[in-house]
N, C-alpha and C positions, 0 to 999 in steps of 0.2 A: 691656678692650676692649668698646665698646658695640655692640649688634646693631642693625641697620637695622630700624626698626619698620614698614617699608613693608608695605602690605596684600598685596603680591605675594610676600612671603617665605613659603615653606612649609617647615616643619621636620618631618623624618621623614615620617609618613603623615598629618599634620594637613592639614585642608582649609581654604581661605580661607573665612571666614564669608560666607554669601550666594552662594557659588559653587554651580552646579547639581550635584546628585549624579551620579556616573558611571552611565551606562546599564547595566542588567543584560543579560547575554546571554540570548537566548531559550531556553526550555526545549526540549531535543531530544526528539522523540518518534519512535520507530521503528514504522513501519507496513509490513505485508507485503501484497503483491499476489500472489495465488496462483490456481491453477486448472489445468485440463487443457491439453493441447498445442494450440496454435493458437487459443486463445480470445480473445486480445487483450491479454495482460499487458504485453508490451513497448510496445504502442501506448498503453496506459493510462499507464504511467510516463512515456513520452515526451511525452504530451499535457499533463501537469500540471507537469512539472519546470521550475523556473526556471533551471536550468543545463542545459548539454548533457548529456543522460543518458548514464551509463555503461552500455554494453550488451556482452554477450559472445556476439554472434551468430556462428554458424558456418554455412557454406553447406551446404544439404542436398544430398547426393549420392545416387547409385544404391545406395550401401551401406545407406542408411536405408530403402529400399523394403521395406514389410512390417513395419517397426519404428515409424517415425514417419509417422503419417497426418494430414496437415493438412486433410483434408476435400476434397470434390469441388469446391466452389465457392470456390476460393481461389487467390491468386497468390503464396502464401507460398513463398519460396525459401531462407529462413534459419531457424535455430532457436537459442534461448538454451541455452547449454551450462553456464552457471554462475549468473549472476544479472543483473538489471537494477538500476540505482540512479539515483534522482533526489531532488531537494530541493525543498521548498515551504515558504515562510515564510507562516504564517497571519496573524500580526501581530507586534508587537514583543516579545511574551512567549512565542511558540510557533513552533517550526520542525519540519516533518515531514521525516524521512529515510525514503524509500520504497524498499523492496527487492522486486523481482520475482523469484519463484522459477522455476526451469526446470520445464517441464510434463511432460517425459517421465518415465516410471516409473523408468528406469535411473538418473536423477539424484536420486531421492527421498532418498538418503542425505545430501544436502546441506541438506535442509530444517531439520533440528535446529539446525545452526549458524546458518542465516539467521534463524531465528525467535527465537533467544536475545535477550532484552531487549525484544522487541516488545510493544506495548500492545494491538494489534488487527490484524485482517486483512480484506482485501476479497477474497472468492472470486469470481473472474470466471467467468461461465457463458455458454456458447453453447447456445441452446435446441435447436439441431440436433444437438448432441452431449452430451446431458445425462449420459450414462454416464461421460464423461471427468471429470466434476466430483465424483463420489462420493468418490474418495480424498482430495481437499482438504477437503471437508466433514467426513469422518470424522476426518482428522488434527486439525483445530482443535477438534472436539468432544472428542476424547481429551485434547488438550493443555489444555483449559479456557481457551483464549484467545478473547476476544470477537471475533466475526467477523460480517460482513455479506455476504449473497449479492447480487452485482451482475450482473444480466442484461445482457450486452452486446448492444445492438440492431443493431450493425453498420450496416445500411443504413437505420436509423431505424424498422424494423418488428420486431415480435415474433411468433414463430410460436405462442407460447403465452402465456397470461396469467400475472401474478405468482402468483396463487393456484394455478394448475396447476403452475408450477415448484416452489412450496413443497411441494405434495403429492408431486411426483415425487422431490424430494430428501429428503423426510421430515425437514425441519429443525424444530426446536422453535418454538413460537409466539413466543418472546422473541427469536428471531433475525430481524432485518429482511431482507426480500427487496425489492430495488429494481431499477429499470431505469435504464440509463445508456448513453451512447454513448462508447466508449473513444477516439474520434477528437477529441472536443471538450473543451477545458480546463474550461469551466464545468460540464459534465456530470460529469466525473471528480471535480472539486472537491466537488460536492454529495454524491457517493457516499462520498468520504473523510470528509466531515463527519459522516455517519451512523456511520462506523466510530469516529470520535472520541467521539461521543455514547455509543456502546456501551461504550467503554473507560472513560469517565468514570462511567457508571452502575455498572460493576463496582467501580471504586475507591471510590465512595460506599458501596456495599453492604458492602464489606470493612471500611471504616472504622467503620461503624455496628454491625456484627455483633460 
């Protein structure tokens, strides 16, 4: 029995000569958005995600008074009790999976699971509540995970300069400190690109060492 020599015939996994190669799936990269309570982590994830972000918001009730302090100048009525999740495609080769951590100390036990497999982190800082950001900075320093300090300007203004925030947090000189506005996609994108640069720098150092 003769086989049809047609160019459309494909045997097994053979590909027709001249046909375009199948597109490779983009490389998945896990990024963490962390920080203290009420600093803008959920807003950050929601502003950049190309899908409707997954959030685990619970309403703040009178039971949380004295435990969760959202600050004086805030309209915050909900709080993240597990995580936030969003997705951002950088290009055809790279896709970010963004996980936002809960900010309250009582949910800190979840961080280890959320951080597994992550290549870098953005630590969101509210300059009016610097003390709330120390635990996140300490966590990533101990974990050895590349991170960037992102000062959330909220209303477009900063109470302190970048250098003053660096001094207050006592972060190393090789840790970038940048300002961004968690409400705006382009601003969040720029901050996350700095995180990617940090992760790439570490990968290159490890490869050459």
